[in-house]
N, C-alpha and C positions, 0 to 999 in steps of 0.2 A: 392399786385391780384400773385406773386406766390405761394406766399404762398397756397392763398384762391384755387390755379389751382394743387398746389401741393396735398391737403385735399378732394380735389373734386374728381381728379382718384384716390386714393389710398381707400376715399369710393365704388370708381364703381370696382372696382379691388375685392376689399372682397367682393362684390357682385355677381361680377363672379365667385370667389372661391366656393362661396357657392352652386353658380347653378351650375355652374361644376362639382361640388358632389354630383347631386342628391338624389342618396339615402344611402349614405356611411353610415350613422352618424344615419340610423333608426336602434332598436334593432328589431323593428315590422314591418312585411310585410304584408300588407292584398293581399291578393289572392284573384279574383271572379271563384266563381263555378256554375256550371249547380246543383241545385237540385235534378234535374231526368234524369239524365244523366245513371244509374246502366250500366254497373260497373265498368266506370269513374270514376264522379262525383255521392253521390244522401245524400237525409235525411235515417241516419241510424235507425235502430227502437227506441234507446233512443233519435232521434231527433239531434242526432251530424254527421257534416261529414263523407262522407266517403265514401271506392273505391280509384280504382288504382292514380287517377290526386294524391290525400288527403296522400294516402301514399305516391308518388313520390317526391309530394313536400314537405312536412312536410323533407324526409331526406333532398333535395336539399335543403330548410331554413339550415337544421341544418349544413350542409356544410357548409352554408357563415355566419356561425354565428350569424342570428336572429332567433328572432319566430319567428311568422305564425300566420295569423287570417282568416280566413274565413266565407267570405260571399254571401250567396245567389245572385247572378245575371242573368240579361240575357243576355245570354253569343254574343247575337246575337244584339244586342245594342250597339253598343260597349261603343259607344260615350256617350250615356249613364251610361255605367259600373265608364266610369272612372274619367265623367265631377260631377255625380247626387250622384256615390254611393260612388266612391272615392276611389276605389281599386288603390291597385298599381300594379296588374299584372291582367292578365285575364289567364285562363286556362281552355283550353277543347279543344273540335273540332276544333281551331280556324287552319284555310288552309293559305300558302302565298302566298295568291291571289296577282293581281296589287293592285287591293282597297287598301289592309288590309296594302298592301308593305310600300303602301302610307297617310297612316293616321296613321300607327306604328311599332314600334320595333319589330322584330322576332327575335324568338331564332334558331338554327337548330333546325332540328324536333324532338322531345321527344317521336313520338311513332307511326308505318305504320300499320292502319287499312286497311279491306280490305272488300267488301260486296261480298258475297259466298249466294249457294241456300244448304239450311238446308233440307234434307228430314227424313223420318223415318228410323230404322234403319232395319224395313223387309221388305221399301219399293222393289216398281219390275223396282224406275226409277236409272237409274246407271250412264245418263250423260245429258245433255238439251236433245238430241235425243226427245228422250222419256218421253219429256214434250208433245210433240204434241197434241191440243187436250185437255189439260190439266189441273186444275184451281193450277195458281200460287199467292200468296199473299203478301204480307207488312204495315208496319206501316206505316201510310199513311202520306208524306210529311217527309219521314224521307231517309236518305243518297240512303241506298239501295233499298226503289220507285222510286228515281229520275237513279238513277241505274241498276233499272230493263225498266224500261223502256225509255232508253233510250238507252237500248244493242238490236241488229234482236233477241234477243232471243222471245221480246214482242208478234212481230206477227205469232210468233207458237202456243202459247198460248193461253188455252181457250177465245172466244173470244174477244181476242185480246186485255187485258186489264188486268190490274193485279186487286187482293182482295182485298180491304184494310179495315182494322183493326186500332180503336183510340189507341191502346198502344200493347208493347210485349204483354203481359198475354194473350191479347183477340189471337192476333196471334196462338203463339206458339200452345193455349187451341181447333183452327183449326186446328195445323197439327199436335195433338196428337188425333183429331179425324175423322182423313181424309176426312176432308172437304176442304182440301187444299190440292197439292201432295208435293208441297214445297216452302221453307219458306224463300225471299230473304231477309237476316237479315249480319246486321255486324257481321264481324270476332270474332271480341270482347265478343260482345254481346252472340254470337253463343256459344263459346267457355268457356266462362263462366257458362251459362247452361250446357254443359254438359259434364264440371267438376263436377255438380253434378248429372249427370243422364247419362254416357259418353256411355252405350248402350243403349241406347232408338232413336237417332240421327243420322246422319252419314254426313259428310259435299262431296258434290260434286264438279268437279275436277275447275271447270268453275267459276274465277275473274272477276263476271259484271262490277269495279270499282277498283282501289286502290287513297289510303286517306292518306295524311303523315299531321301530325297535331304539331303545334309551339304553345308555348309560349309570350303571347302579353305580351308587358306593351308601357307607352306612348315613343312619340315620343324626348321627349327629357327627357329619364330614360337612356340615351346609357350604363349608367357606371353600372345599378340595368342592364339591358340585359343579359351585358358581366359577370357581378358574376355568374348571371343564370348560361350562357353558361357552364362555368367555372365548375360550379358545375354539371349540367348535364351530362357532357361530364366524369368529375370523376365517376359521379356514373355507366355510359355503363363500362368504362374504369376497375372498378376494378369487375365488376355483380350485380350489386347494383338493377340496373334499370331489370336487365332480372328478377333477385331472386321476386323482385317488381311483375312483369309481369308472372310471371310463376304463380305464388296464384293467382294472379285472371283470368288469362284466363290459363291455364297448357302451357302454348308456351308463347315464345319472343316476342312480341309485337314492340317493342325496339329502332330493327336492321334496 
């Protein structure tokens, strides 16, 4: 009987050690990303993943001593991504909300973004005071639109509403043609666009909202989360994350 109990105990102990080890023995980590969140993550012209997140995560994986495999997922449906798409990591616009902290483990912030107002370089608009009764737009259901609608500015703009666009391309086209006088947009997207058209736009001083993003793993993957956090800390300390950010945004959004 004692031998039987010892055998059972040994098996249970071994099983617990395997569970506790999490991803320690993994050679490849599967990262779920958005395929249409340029410049954070997107499908490149050749069909391969590209963007700030892709480059940053590859470098983090290298520091962790693992290879990385990307899978396009719906970042908003986190349960499906983890349980059906079988990703190990979700990397995107994930905030440390109470709900997210309850359902998954999060790293410290890897990026800080802001929702701002963009105008044409030759515009007479110098501040939000100049936007009274003028049309202001944003991509429909974007963080920038939500920030605009929740701000006091919305009551001042034309018809007290946001001009909605289906995608960033059409939104920027409307700004270029002066069909709107300002565009509410993520600083990351605006900065990426301005890197190629530096003389075309200006960013107003007003900040509509601030966003901090974390990397998410399953609740039972504390070891993987800790390894990711260690790698991200190293990247920040030696300036690698700042350099990658400067490449994509022309500024450091990892602070």
